[in-house]
N, C-alpha and C positions, 0 to 999 in steps of 0.2 A: 387425480393427477399426482404422479410420484414427485418426491422432493427434488431430485436432480433436474427433471424437466421444468418444474416450476422456477427453480433458480436460474436455469438457462434462459427462460422467457424474460425474467426480470433483468437479467444481465444484458440481453439484446436491447431491451427498452432503455436501459441506462446508457448503453454505448451509442445509441442513436443520437442522444442529446449531448454527450460529452466527448469532445475530440481534443486530443493533446496536440498543441502546436509547438513550434520552436521556442516561442516566448513563454508559453504556459503549458508545459507538458502534463501528461496524465499520470497520476499516482495510482497504480493498480495493485490491489490486494488479493492474494490467494491464500485461503485458509484450509489446511488439511486437519485431520483429527489431532495430530501431535505437533505440527510445525506451522509456521506462518511465513509467507514470502511476499515481498513488496518490490515493485519495479517502478521506475520513472521512465515513461515511454513517450517518444516523439512520434505521433501517428502519421505525420506528413511524410517522414522518411522511413517509417516502420522500424526504427531502431530503439533499443533499450539503452538509455543514457546511463543509468545507475541502478543497482539492485542491492537488496539486503534481505537476510532471512534469519530465522531463529537457529539455523544450523551454523552460522558464523561462529568462529572459535571463541571470540570474546563474549558472545551472548550465550552460547550453549554451555560454557563453563560455569555460569552462574546458577546457583540452586534456588530458583524462584518458580512460581507457578506460571501457567501458560499466558495468563492475562498480563502479568508483569513483564514476561519475556516479549510480548507483543509491543508493550510500551517502549522497551529497549530497542526493538527493531525500528519503530517509528523514529526514535531519536537518532539511530544510526543512519537511516535513510536521509534524514534532515541534514545531518552533519556532512554526508557525502555529497548531497545536492548543493549545499552552500559552497563547498569546495569547487564545484563546477560553475558556480555563479547562478544557480537556479533558486529563485526566491518564491515564485508563485507557481502553484500546480492546480490541476483539476482532480478532485478526489473521485476515484472509481471503486466502489465497494464490491463490484463483481457479483451482484445479486445477493450478497449476504446482508442480513439485517444490520443496521448501524447500532450495534449493541455488543457488549462483551469485548472480545479480542479485536474486532474490526475498529470499534470505538477507541480502544486503547492505542492502536497504531496511529489513528488520527490525532489523538491527544499528544502522543509522544512526538509526532512530526511537528505539530503546532508549537510545542514547547521548545523544539529544536530550532525553530525560526521559519518554518515553511508557512506560507499563507495560502488558504483555500476556503 
């Protein structure tokens, strides 16, 4: 089974269990080879409440490695979420292993004040 199909199956399995509500939205992570993108989504209305990525100007300007950028993205999403009054989220790793950059996003978001 190729890697993309395997991740897709894991992703569907995770999404069956985790649904983002208005009180506890879903924190979704997408990881490409060079960048990382994070969104907080309310699945009941189908709307993205807030997003952050490593392409944001304040993050991309810093000369750090990809894992440290991921931690900065996690802190940025936590800061934006607390401005909207979001304190608790459901973490959706989108089929990626909870390791490396995905783990760094989670740690950055936790340090920023999000609970999951």
